[in-house]
Backbone as CSV, one residue per row, in Angstrom:
resi,resn,N_x,N_y,N_z,CA_x,CA_y,CA_z,C_x,C_y,C_z
1,MET,0.837,-1.178,0.000,0.000,0.000,0.000,0.884,1.243,0.000
2,THR,0.627,2.183,-0.891,1.387,3.421,-0.956,0.480,4.595,-0.634
3,VAL,1.073,5.590,-0.052,0.336,6.803,0.272,0.418,7.745,-0.917
4,THR,-0.706,8.254,-1.341,-0.740,9.165,-2.476,-0.298,10.548,-2.019
5,THR,0.622,11.128,-2.768,1.031,12.497,-2.473,0.377,13.417,-3.490
6,TYR,-0.104,14.520,-2.991,-0.801,15.473,-3.846,0.074,16.692,-4.074
7,GLY,-0.079,17.287,-5.232,0.683,18.480,-5.571,0.090,19.721,-4.936
8,LEU,0.801,20.794,-5.081,0.386,22.059,-4.492,-0.942,22.548,-5.071
9,GLN,-1.174,22.332,-6.336,-2.429,22.765,-6.960,-3.636,22.052,-6.356
10,HIS,-3.505,20.732,-6.135,-4.601,19.982,-5.528,-4.867,20.459,-4.099
11,ILE,-3.801,20.694,-3.370,-3.941,21.157,-1.980,-4.589,22.535,-1.959
12,LYS,-4.172,23.405,-2.864,-4.724,24.756,-2.935,-6.235,24.716,-3.213
13,LYS,-6.658,23.874,-4.137,-8.084,23.750,-4.457,-8.877,23.220,-3.269
14,GLU,-8.308,22.251,-2.572,-9.000,21.663,-1.428,-9.126,22.657,-0.271
15,ILE,-8.096,23.453,-0.067,-8.114,24.452,1.018,-9.211,25.482,0.787
16,GLN,-9.463,25.821,-0.452,-10.486,26.825,-0.761,-11.886,26.368,-0.361
17,HIS,-12.084,25.062,-0.256,-13.409,24.537,0.066,-13.588,24.242,1.550
18,LEU,-12.551,24.416,2.346,-12.638,24.105,3.770,-13.248,25.264,4.554
19,PRO,-14.015,24.953,5.589,-14.523,26.019,6.464,-13.380,26.616,7.300
20,HIS,-13.603,27.813,7.794,-12.577,28.567,8.525,-12.063,27.809,9.747
21,GLU,-12.945,27.187,10.505,-12.541,26.473,11.719,-11.624,25.297,11.394
22,GLN,-11.967,24.549,10.367,-11.168,23.400,9.983,-9.804,23.840,9.429
23,LEU,-9.778,24.943,8.719,-8.525,25.466,8.187,-7.592,25.909,9.314
24,SER,-8.125,26.598,10.304,-7.279,27.017,11.427,-6.791,25.808,12.217
25,GLU,-7.613,24.771,12.328,-7.195,23.541,13.006,-6.051,22.856,12.254
26,LEU,-6.124,22.840,10.930,-5.050,22.262,10.124,-3.744,23.052,10.269
27,LEU,-3.848,24.375,10.297,-2.659,25.203,10.463,-1.985,24.956,11.806
28,LEU,-2.770,24.869,12.847,-2.207,24.609,14.172,-1.572,23.225,14.238
29,ARG,-2.208,22.264,13.617,-1.645,20.917,13.603,-0.329,20.884,12.834
30,LEU,-0.271,21.584,11.725,0.949,21.650,10.928,2.076,22.329,11.704
31,SER,1.745,23.365,12.445,2.780,24.094,13.188,3.325,23.296,14.366
32,ARG,2.621,22.276,14.787,3.073,21.461,15.908,4.258,20.572,15.565
33,TYR,4.408,20.208,14.311,5.367,19.173,13.955,6.791,19.647,13.726
34,LYS,6.972,20.796,13.203,8.328,21.265,12.942,8.484,22.678,13.486
35,LYS,9.640,22.918,14.055,9.931,24.234,14.623,9.920,25.297,13.524
36,GLU,10.461,24.961,12.350,10.515,25.928,11.262,9.118,26.307,10.768
37,ASN,8.183,25.352,10.766,6.803,25.668,10.394,6.206,26.679,11.371
38,LYS,6.480,26.461,12.652,5.974,27.364,13.681,6.584,28.753,13.525
39,GLU,7.886,28.803,13.244,8.559,30.088,13.065,8.036,30.826,11.831
40,LEU,7.797,30.081,10.753,7.259,30.699,9.548,5.862,31.240,9.797
41,LEU,5.044,30.472,10.460,3.688,30.917,10.756,3.715,32.156,11.658
42,ALA,4.606,32.172,12.641,4.737,33.341,13.517,5.197,34.553,12.727
43,TYR,6.141,34.353,11.798,6.590,35.468,10.958,5.430,36.015,10.138
44,LEU,4.687,35.124,9.494,3.589,35.565,8.631,2.495,36.279,9.416
45,LEU,2.243,35.833,10.634,1.184,36.441,11.437,1.611,37.751,12.098
46,PHE,2.851,37.812,12.600,3.240,38.932,13.452,4.275,39.882,12.862
47,GLU,5.065,39.436,11.892,6.186,40.249,11.432,6.108,40.660,9.960
48,ALA,5.353,39.944,9.151,5.380,40.167,7.702,4.843,41.540,7.302
49,TYR,4.020,42.143,8.121,3.424,43.436,7.767,4.469,44.557,7.740
50,ASP,5.566,44.414,8.496,6.614,45.435,8.541,7.965,44.781,8.234
51,GLU,8.225,44.576,6.959,9.427,43.859,6.542,10.700,44.619,6.885
52,ALA,10.670,45.947,6.796,11.865,46.743,7.093,12.293,46.566,8.551
53,ALA,11.330,46.578,9.465,11.654,46.386,10.883,12.176,44.976,11.126
54,PHE,11.605,43.996,10.430,12.069,42.619,10.563,13.512,42.488,10.082
55,ILE,13.831,43.117,8.966,15.193,43.069,8.422,16.174,43.685,9.413
56,GLU,15.804,44.812,9.996,16.689,45.455,10.975,16.879,44.579,12.209
57,LYS,15.810,43.908,12.635,15.899,43.033,13.799,16.838,41.855,13.521
58,VAL,16.738,41.286,12.322,17.603,40.166,11.946,19.052,40.630,11.840
59,LYS,19.279,41.822,11.272,20.639,42.358,11.187,21.238,42.552,12.578
60,ALA,20.427,43.056,13.496,20.914,43.263,14.868,21.260,41.936,15.523
61,GLU,20.410,40.929,15.291,20.675,39.602,15.855,21.965,39.009,15.281
62,ALA,22.161,39.170,13.967,23.382,38.661,13.337,24.605,39.409,13.857
63,GLY,24.491,40.710,14.054,25.592,41.489,14.597,25.953,41.040,16.005
64,PHE,24.932,40.751,16.809,25.185,40.258,18.160,25.888,38.907,18.114
65,MET,25.442,38.027,17.222,26.073,36.714,17.101,27.532,36.843,16.649
66,PHE,27.795,37.800,15.755,29.174,38.028,15.331,30.030,38.513,16.491
67,SER,29.464,39.361,17.334,30.249,39.883,18.456,30.592,38.792,19.465
68,GLN,29.840,37.687,19.448,30.073,36.585,20.375,30.920,35.465,19.770
69,LEU,31.474,35.676,18.571,32.278,34.631,17.922,33.510,34.296,18.752
70,PRO,33.852,33.014,18.834,35.073,32.639,19.560,36.327,33.024,18.773
71,ALA,37.435,33.086,19.459,38.691,33.492,18.825,39.312,32.380,17.990
72,LEU,39.103,31.143,18.379,39.670,30.006,17.669,39.060,29.905,16.269
73,SER,39.893,29.790,15.245,39.440,29.852,13.853,38.396,28.795,13.510
74,TYR,38.614,27.567,13.953,37.673,26.494,13.641,36.296,26.808,14.221
75,ASN,36.251,27.214,15.467,34.972,27.540,16.107,34.349,28.807,15.540
76,ALA,35.184,29.754,15.123,34.666,30.965,14.489,33.987,30.623,13.168
77,ALA,34.585,29.718,12.404,33.984,29.302,11.133,32.637,28.616,11.377
78,LYS,32.574,27.771,12.409,31.305,27.131,12.752,30.256,28.167,13.134
79,GLY,30.670,29.181,13.883,29.750,30.248,14.276,29.243,31.031,13.078
80,MET,30.128,31.298,12.127,29.716,32.034,10.923,28.732,31.216,10.092
81,ARG,28.970,29.915,10.007,28.029,29.060,9.267,26.664,29.041,9.947
82,LYS,26.670,29.079,11.263,25.410,29.122,12.016,24.660,30.419,11.703
83,ILE,25.383,31.519,11.650,24.764,32.805,11.304,24.194,32.743,9.891
84,LEU,24.936,32.147,8.965,24.448,32.038,7.579,23.197,31.169,7.493
85,ARG,23.142,30.094,8.269,21.925,29.261,8.284,20.729,30.068,8.762
86,LEU,20.945,30.862,9.794,19.876,31.706,10.320,19.422,32.719,9.269
87,LEU,20.374,33.363,8.602,20.029,34.342,7.568,19.299,33.690,6.400
88,ASN,19.715,32.484,6.020,19.031,31.777,4.931,17.603,31.419,5.314
89,LYS,17.400,31.043,6.559,16.045,30.720,7.026,15.154,31.960,6.958
90,TYR,15.665,33.092,7.433,14.872,34.316,7.403,14.670,34.823,5.978
91,THR,15.613,34.540,5.098,15.441,34.896,3.696,14.290,34.109,3.085
92,LYS,14.209,32.826,3.436,13.083,32.012,2.959,11.761,32.559,3.469
93,PHE,11.754,33.004,4.708,10.528,33.546,5.290,10.070,34.786,4.526
94,THR,10.981,35.707,4.250,10.589,36.949,3.576,10.293,36.719,2.100
95,GLY,11.035,35.813,1.468,10.826,35.553,0.046,11.226,36.722,-0.823
96,SER,12.115,37.576,-0.335,12.495,38.788,-1.037,13.986,38.759,-1.366
97,LYS,14.318,39.013,-2.616,15.728,39.055,-3.028,16.424,40.270,-2.430
98,THR,15.720,41.386,-2.305,16.350,42.566,-1.722,16.676,42.335,-0.255
99,ALA,15.814,41.636,0.465,16.104,41.310,1.865,17.313,40.392,1.950
100,GLU,17.404,39.431,1.034,18.554,38.526,1.028,19.857,39.292,0.792
101,ILE,19.820,40.242,-0.129,21.018,41.042,-0.404,21.380,41.876,0.823
102,GLU,20.376,42.470,1.459,20.664,43.256,2.666,21.261,42.390,3.762
103,PHE,20.715,41.196,3.950,21.253,40.284,4.968,22.711,39.931,4.670
104,LEU,22.993,39.615,3.413,24.346,39.184,3.058,25.350,40.336,3.089
105,LEU,24.926,41.540,2.673,25.815,42.691,2.781,26.134,42.978,4.246
106,ASN,25.122,42.855,5.091,25.336,43.046,6.529,26.261,41.969,7.079
107,PHE,26.085,40.734,6.619,26.958,39.645,7.054,28.405,39.957,6.693
108,CYS,28.628,40.396,5.466,29.995,40.680,5.013,30.606,41.842,5.791
109,SER,29.825,42.875,6.064,30.382,43.993,6.830,30.665,43.570,8.271
110,ASN,29.815,42.728,8.855,30.093,42.199,10.193,31.340,41.308,10.179
111,TYR,31.505,40.557,9.108,32.699,39.727,8.956,33.946,40.607,9.020
112,LEU,33.918,41.706,8.266,35.075,42.591,8.235,35.336,43.227,9.594
113,GLU,34.279,43.447,10.348,34.438,44.084,11.654,34.901,43.109,12.731
114,TYR,34.360,41.879,12.726,34.584,40.976,13.846,35.535,39.810,13.574
115,ALA,35.702,39.424,12.332,36.526,38.238,12.048,38.004,38.557,12.229
116,ASP,38.758,37.541,12.561,40.203,37.684,12.735,40.838,37.878,11.358
117,ARG,41.433,39.021,11.135,41.993,39.360,9.826,43.329,38.694,9.558
118,ARG,44.000,38.264,10.615,45.332,37.685,10.449,45.289,36.183,10.187
119,THR,44.130,35.591,10.252,44.044,34.144,10.136,44.377,33.669,8.727
120,SER,44.973,32.515,8.676,45.243,31.894,7.377,44.355,30.662,7.201
121,TYR,43.350,30.541,8.062,42.436,29.405,8.024,41.526,29.554,6.809
122,LYS,41.709,28.690,5.837,41.036,28.819,4.546,39.499,28.795,4.620
123,PRO,38.878,27.941,5.453,37.415,27.969,5.507,36.829,29.330,5.895
124,ILE,37.504,30.063,6.761,37.000,31.396,7.125,37.086,32.339,5.935
125,ARG,38.160,32.251,5.191,38.295,33.089,4.001,37.250,32.734,2.952
126,LEU,37.015,31.443,2.767,36.039,31.002,1.765,34.621,31.440,2.112
127,ILE,34.317,31.530,3.392,32.977,31.977,3.795,32.724,33.373,3.240
128,LEU,33.679,34.274,3.406,33.504,35.635,2.892,33.435,35.650,1.372
129,THR,34.362,34.970,0.707,34.380,35.029,-0.754,33.102,34.451,-1.365
130,ARG,32.577,33.375,-0.782,31.317,32.811,-1.301,30.159,33.785,-1.142
131,GLN,30.105,34.462,-0.003,29.000,35.385,0.223,29.112,36.609,-0.684
132,VAL,30.324,37.077,-0.914,30.526,38.212,-1.818,30.104,37.826,-3.236
133,GLU,30.485,36.634,-3.670,30.081,36.175,-5.006,28.567,36.009,-5.096
134,LYS,27.971,35.528,-4.027,26.520,35.349,-4.002,25.809,36.696,-4.104
135,VAL,26.302,37.703,-3.369,25.705,39.040,-3.436,25.854,39.603,-4.840
136,LYS,27.008,39.400,-5.421,27.261,39.921,-6.771,26.268,39.338,-7.778
137,THR,26.059,38.016,-7.722,25.113,37.405,-8.666,23.678,37.828,-8.376
138,LEU,23.330,37.999,-7.099,21.971,38.437,-6.773,21.713,39.855,-7.273
139,ILE,22.710,40.718,-7.152,22.538,42.101,-7.603,22.348,42.156,-9.113
140,THR,23.086,41.327,-9.842,22.957,41.352,-11.302,21.591,40.855,-11.776
141,LYS,20.887,40.099,-10.939,19.573,39.579,-11.317,18.431,40.551,-11.007
142,LEU,18.732,41.652,-10.310,17.700,42.610,-9.936,17.377,43.567,-11.079
143,HIS,16.293,44.314,-10.899,15.926,45.379,-11.827,17.010,46.458,-11.787
144,GLU,17.180,47.190,-12.887,18.272,48.160,-13.005,18.279,49.206,-11.893
145,ASP,17.097,49.695,-11.496,17.034,50.710,-10.433,17.546,50.148,-9.116
146,LEU,17.133,48.933,-8.796,17.592,48.303,-7.565,19.076,47.946,-7.650
147,GLN,19.522,47.564,-8.840,20.952,47.276,-9.025,21.786,48.495,-8.672
148,TYR,21.349,49.644,-9.133,22.086,50.875,-8.866,22.122,51.174,-7.370
149,ASP,20.991,50.952,-6.681,20.929,51.213,-5.242,21.898,50.324,-4.465
150,PHE,21.950,49.053,-4.814,22.801,48.118,-4.082,24.258,48.138,-4.541
151,ALA,24.511,48.572,-5.774,25.878,48.551,-6.315,26.810,49.455,-5.507
152,ASP,26.316,50.601,-5.066,27.165,51.501,-4.273,27.577,50.846,-2.959
153,ASN,26.614,50.248,-2.258,26.922,49.569,-0.993,27.882,48.406,-1.225
154,TYR,27.640,47.669,-2.287,28.477,46.509,-2.604,29.911,46.938,-2.901
155,ASN,30.073,47.945,-3.755,31.420,48.391,-4.121,32.152,48.999,-2.926
156,ALA,31.428,49.682,-2.045,32.045,50.214,-0.821,32.515,49.063,0.072
157,LEU,31.707,48.012,0.149,32.081,46.841,0.941,33.337,46.179,0.372
158,ILE,33.398,46.062,-0.937,34.549,45.449,-1.593,35.819,46.277,-1.345
159,ALA,35.691,47.591,-1.452,36.851,48.459,-1.207,37.311,48.343,0.244
160,ASP,36.364,48.286,1.172,36.692,48.138,2.594,37.368,46.788,2.850
161,ALA,36.885,45.754,2.183,37.476,44.428,2.353,38.920,44.408,1.864
162,GLU,39.183,45.082,0.757,40.557,45.094,0.247,41.501,45.845,1.188
163,LYS,40.990,46.904,1.827,41.816,47.654,2.779,42.136,46.822,4.019
164,LYS,41.134,46.076,4.498,41.290,45.364,5.766,41.917,43.982,5.634
165,LEU,41.751,43.347,4.490,42.241,41.976,4.308,43.307,41.952,3.219
166,ASN,44.495,41.534,3.569,45.581,41.558,2.590,45.428,40.489,1.509
167,TRP,44.624,39.461,1.735,44.440,38.392,0.760,43.276,38.657,-0.187
168,PHE,42.488,39.691,0.045,41.287,39.991,-0.741,41.650,40.937,-1.877
169,LYS,41.283,40.563,-3.097,41.573,41.386,-4.275,40.273,41.983,-4.815
170,LYS,40.189,43.295,-4.743,38.990,44.039,-5.144,38.630,43.792,-6.611
171,SER,39.620,43.708,-7.458,39.381,43.585,-8.905,38.645,42.294,-9.262
172,ASP,38.719,41.270,-8.423,38.049,40.013,-8.709,36.531,40.082,-8.499
173,TYR,36.077,41.065,-7.734,34.675,41.065,-7.307,33.884,42.301,-7.696
174,LEU,34.484,43.288,-8.338,33.757,44.509,-8.694,32.626,44.219,-9.676
175,LEU,31.574,45.002,-9.567,30.440,44.877,-10.508,30.774,45.547,-11.814
């Protein structure tokens, strides 16, 4: 015996025919099973109406996490990956490319402020370079007006990175 799985279209049609009480019961039941479902539902109910405030709150949380990074390179890299997982989760919640770019630009600037600049530990260096490349590709996919808005912040970040990190080459990452 196999369980039939239904696609999103079938589920969407079925939800439209459900009464309000049964729909709210299904939502509560769904939120019970996974922490991420509960967090997404809480975001949609309480935070989605003011995305700018949510973005600032997430940036502040990421900045606090950066300030608490351990000095040991291996543990610092683990901490940075944890911050990136958190930012990726919140990016999924917002569903906005501009929010993702803001999160990643903030991550990179926090990296420059808090990360050990003298380290030769390659995973820490790769974390920054991957995020810079990711921001660069995300910016190129935006509308021209938004590209212009983010390009200044991005290029300033790249110039700052070259000043602070002797291994970072600005010419490799400019837009």
